N, C-alpha and C positions, 0 to 999 in steps of 0.2 A: 504493500500500500504506500509506503514511503517513496518507493521508486515511481509509482504512478503519479503521486502528488507533485513530484518535482521534475517529471520528464514529459516533454511535449511531443516526443517522437511518435507515440500512438496516434495523436491527432493528425500529425503530418502524414503518417502512413495511410490511415483509413480515409482521410480526405482526398488523397491523391488516387487511391483505388476508386473511390466514388467519382472523381473527376474523369478518370480514364473510361469508366463505364458511360458517363454522360457524353464525352467527346465522341466515342465510337458510335453510340446510339444516335446522336444528332447527325453525324456524317451519313449514316446509312438511311435514316429517315428522310433527310433532305434529298439524297440520291433517289430514293424510291418515289418521292412525291414529284420530282422534276424530271424523272426519266422519260415519261410519255407526255409531258406538258412543257410549255415554254412560258417563262415569266415575261410579262409585257415589257419590263424595263430592259430585257436582254436584246430587244430589237428583233424578235422573231427568229433568232439564230439558234444554235445548238444548246442542249442541256448544260454543257460545260459553262456557258456564259451565265445561265440562270443560277447555277450552283455558286459560281464565283461572285455573282451579284449579291446573293443571300449572305454569304460569308463576309462580303465587304461591309454591308449594313450592320450585320451582327457584331463584327469586330470594332467598327467605329463606335457603336453604342457602348460596347464594353470599355473602350478607352475614354470616352467623354464623360459619362455619367458619374464615374467614381472619383473624379478629380477633387471636388470640394469636400465630399464626405470623408475621403481618405485623409486629407490634410487635417480636418477637424478631429478625426479619431487619433491621428498622430500627436496632436497637441494634448489631447486628453491623456494619452499614454505617457508622454513626457512629464506630465504632472504627477505621475506615480501610479496611475491605473493601467498597469502594463497589460492586463488581460483583455481590456476593452478592444484594442485594435485587432485582436484575434477572434474574440467571441462574436462580436457584431457581424463581421463578414460571414461567419459560419451560419448565422441566421439567414442572411441573404442567399447563400448557397443552397441551404435546405429548401427555401421557398421557391427560388428560381428553377432549381433542377426538377422540382415536382411538376413544372409545366410540361416537360417532355412526356411525362407519364400521361397527362391529360390529352396531349396532342395525339399520342398513339392510341390510348384506350377509347377516346371518343371521336377519333378521326377528324380532329380539328385541323384547320389549314395550318401549314407549317410556318406561316408568317406570324402566328401567335408567339413563336419563340423569340421574336424581337423584344417581347416583354421581359424575357429572362435576364439579359444584360442590364436592363433598366432597374429591375428589383435588386439584382446583385450589386450594381453600382451604387445605389442609394445606401447600401449597407457597407460601402467601402471597397468591396470586391477584393481581388488579388492585390491591388495597390495598397491596401491596408493590411490584409492578412499576412502576406509574406514578409514585408518589412517588420511587422509585429513579431513574427517568429524569429527573424534574424536579430532583432533587438534583444530578445530574451536570451538568445545564445550568446550574443556579444557581451552582455552584462555579467554573464556567469563564467567567463573565461578570461585568461590573461592574453596580452597581445601576442605573445610567442605562440600560443596554442590556438589562437582565434581562427586563422585561415583553415586549419585542419578540422576544427570543430564545426565551422560553418559548412565545410565540405562534407562532413559526416551527416549533417541534417539534409543536405542536398542528396546524399547517397540514399538515405531513408526515403526521400521523396521519389528518387529514381527507381528504386527497387519496387516500391508500391505501384508506380506507373507501369513498370515492366509486367508485374504479375496481373495487374488489372487489365492491361491491354491484351495480354495473352488470353485471358478468360472472357473478355468482353464480346469478341466475335462469336464465340460459342453460345454465350448467354443470350445474345440478341436473337439467335435462331430458334430458341425455345418458344413454343407457342403457349398463349394464354388469352383469355377473354375473346372468345369467338375467333380463334386461330389468328390472332394478331401477333406479329413478331415484335420484339423489343420491350414488351410489358415487364417481363421478368428482369431484364437489364435495368430499366428505369426504376423499378421498385427497389432493387438492390442499391442503386446509387442514392436514392432518397433516404433509405434506412441507414446507410453508412454515414451520411452527413448528419443525421439526427443523433447517432451515437457520438460523433465527434463533438457536436454541440453540447451534449450532456456532459461529456468528459471534460471539455475545456471550461465550462461554466461551473460545474459542481465538484469535480475531483481535483483537477490541476490547481496547484497553489503556487503563487509567486510573490515574493516580497518586493520591497522598493529599493533593493540593494543597488548601489552605484559602484563604479570602478574605484579602486583604492585611491586614497587621498594623494599619495605620492605621484600617481599617474596623472591626476588632474593638475597637480602642482607643476609637474614636469611640462605638461602641455601649456600651462600658463606662462612658464619661462620661455617656451618656444615661441609663443605668440609675441612676447616682448621683443625677442631678437629677430625672428624670421617670419613675422606675420604675413608679409607679402608672398613669401615662398610657400607657406601653407595654403594660402588662397589660390595660388597658381596651380599647385598640385591638385587641389580639389576640383578646380575648373577643368584641368586636363583629364582627370579621372571621370568627371561627368561627361565630357565630350567623347571619350573613348567608349564609355558605357552606352551612351545614346546611339552612337554610330553602330556599335556591335549589335545592340538590340534591334535596330532597324534592319540590319542585314539578316539576322537570325529570324526575327519576327516575320518580315516580308517573305523570306524564302520558305519558312515552314508553313505559313498560312496558305500559300499557293500549292505547296506540296500536298496538303490535305485534299485539294481539288484535283491535282495532277494525277493522283493514283486512282481516282474513281472513274476516269474516262480513258478513252483510247490515247496512247497505245497500251496502257497497263490494264485498265478496266478491272479493278480488283473486286473480289467477293468479300462478304462480311468477315470470313475467317482471315483472309489476307490483310484486310484493314487492321484487324486486331494484331496480327503478327507484325505489320509494319509499324504500328504505334509502339509495340513492345521493343522493336529494334531501335526506335528512337530513344527509349528509356534506358537501353544498355549503356549509353554514353555516361549516365550518372555513375555507374559502377566503374567503368574504365577511367573516367575523369578523377574519381576518388583515388583509385589506385595510382594514377599518374601523380596526383598531389603528394601521396605518401612517398612515392619513389623520388620525386623531384625535391621534396623536403629533406630526405635523407642525403641527397646529393648536394645539399646546401645551395640550391638555386634560389634566386631572389623571387619575390612575388611578381615583379614586372616581367621577369623571364618566363615564369610559368604562364602568365597571361598571354604573352606573345606566342608561346607554343600552342596554347589552346586556340587562339585566333587563326594561326596558320593551319591547324588541323581542320577547322571548319571551312576555311577558305578553299583548301584543296578538295574536300568532299563535296561542297556545294557547287564548285565549278564543274566537277565531273558529272554532277546531277543534270547539267545542261544537256548531255548527250544520252541520257538514260531512256531506253525504249523497251526494256524487258524487266521482269521482276528480279532476275539474277543480277543485272547491272545496277538496279536500284539498291539492293542490299550491299553490293560492292562499294557503291558511293557512300552509303551510310557508314560502312566500316572505316572509311577514311576520316570520319569526324569523331574519332575515339576520345579526344581530349577537348571537344568543343564546349563542354560545360564549365571548364576551369575558369575562364575569364570573369564571369559575373560574380561568383562567390568571392574571388580574390579581390576584385574591385571594391566590393562592399567591405571586405576586411580592411583594405588599405584606407578607405574613407573613415572607418571607425577609429583608426589609429591617428587621424588628423584632428579629431574633435572631442569635446567633452561628452561624458556619458549622458548628461541631461539633454543633449541635442541629438542623440542617436535616432530617435523616432522621426523627428522632423527631417533630418538629413537623408536617412535611408528612404523614407516615404517620398521626399522630394525627388530623389533619384528615380524611384519607381514611377512617380507621376510624370517626370520628364520623358520616360519611356512611352507613357500613354500619349502625351502630347505629340511626340515625334511620330507615334504610330498613326495619328490622325492623317498625316501626309503619306506615310509609308503604305498603309492598307490600300487606299484608292490608286496610288501610283503603281504599285505592284499588280493590282487587279487589272488596271487598264493596259499595262504593258503585256500582261499575260493574254488578255483578250485580243489585243491588236496583233500579237505574234502567234496566235493559235494555229494558223494554217501554214506558217513558214517555219518557225523554230519555237515550239511551245516551251522549251526549257530555257529560253533566253533570260527569263527573270532570275534564274539561278546564277547566271553570269553577272548580272547586275548586283546580286547579293554578294558575290565574291569580291567585286570592286569596292563596295562599301566596307567590307571587312578589312581590306587592305588599308583603307583610309583610317579605320579605327586603330590600326597598329601604330600609326604615326604619333598620336599623343601619348600612348603608353611608352613608346620608345623614348620620348622626351622626358617623361617621369623617371624612367630608368636611368637615363644619363644624369639627370639632376640629383637623384638619390646617390648614384655612384660618386658624383663630384662632392656631395655633402659628406659622405662617409670618408672620402679621401681627406677632406679638410679636418674631420674629427680625428682621424688617425695621425695626421701631421701635427 
């Protein structure tokens, strides 16, 4: 019981399994509904454009609605109520994910699902939930162990996504309620979110512990001497994080559409396996951080390795036309998850503990704002190149990843120069 009260890993695990169930269920329901019909906004063209249009609207709503609620929840969390930025979003997940169950069970139009990101966003969404989790981890660890501990929670997240994705395709095919597929999968997702909500609200306990006084005093001393340097590093880390999130987010969003149509045209089981393959990078990235840490590589070097891994894999995805080559391309992105956790860890080392929530939530919200441009741009590029080179969007993603490596390289050079001064 003491372990349960002080450990947030069960919430992260179950919530991600539930999210995997929902993602696969939504993908397949959208495909089924648009397979023999054409959305008016798609201009009377192929189902690919209808599916891409649906996800463009869905993803834009996901990014927009959560901006103000997430920031307000972060401020509440920084005042000492650390569970609030985690519990409130779980309420939104529980309610919004239930909509998929109603869409399947009562054969509602799929456009009803546009309400899901609205409800979820008003409760803070992922923009509040994940920074809230990272803040709790950061406050309970030293700076030396922080990158690895954050990577551990990412590993838990990834393993849950892997297992959930493997099972999701099979669960979707189970029949219930007048031979409707997906009811069992949607029910399982809602129940898991309910269990997460109960656990986080009633079982998990967290104090208002802050980082050691000497750490804050040391940071105060740094602010006196190198305030501009700290601000520059924070700005560079934000820039790198935003660019990399744009590259990954835009590429992965289109990938969810790309696998449903020709030339891949995946089945429900293949969609589940494909999502599971995407979750494997959580495991390989964690092992990579363990290995690189033992080799005494710096945080910035690990970030660059992760970005280069994603760059090569997503560029190869441009030319994918078979399932075998798809999985080969995904295998090249073994360390693609490393950059984001390490960027968050580096940011936490630049600021006081009382500012963790606002800073990390600000980073997440900057991703959301950047995504407002990324989603429609990638969608329009995909639609316009559908008949020439459908995978061109993945080349665009690789170019943006290369740009993200530039500010990280600058941070690495600045850090090396500063360490050289200290040694001298």
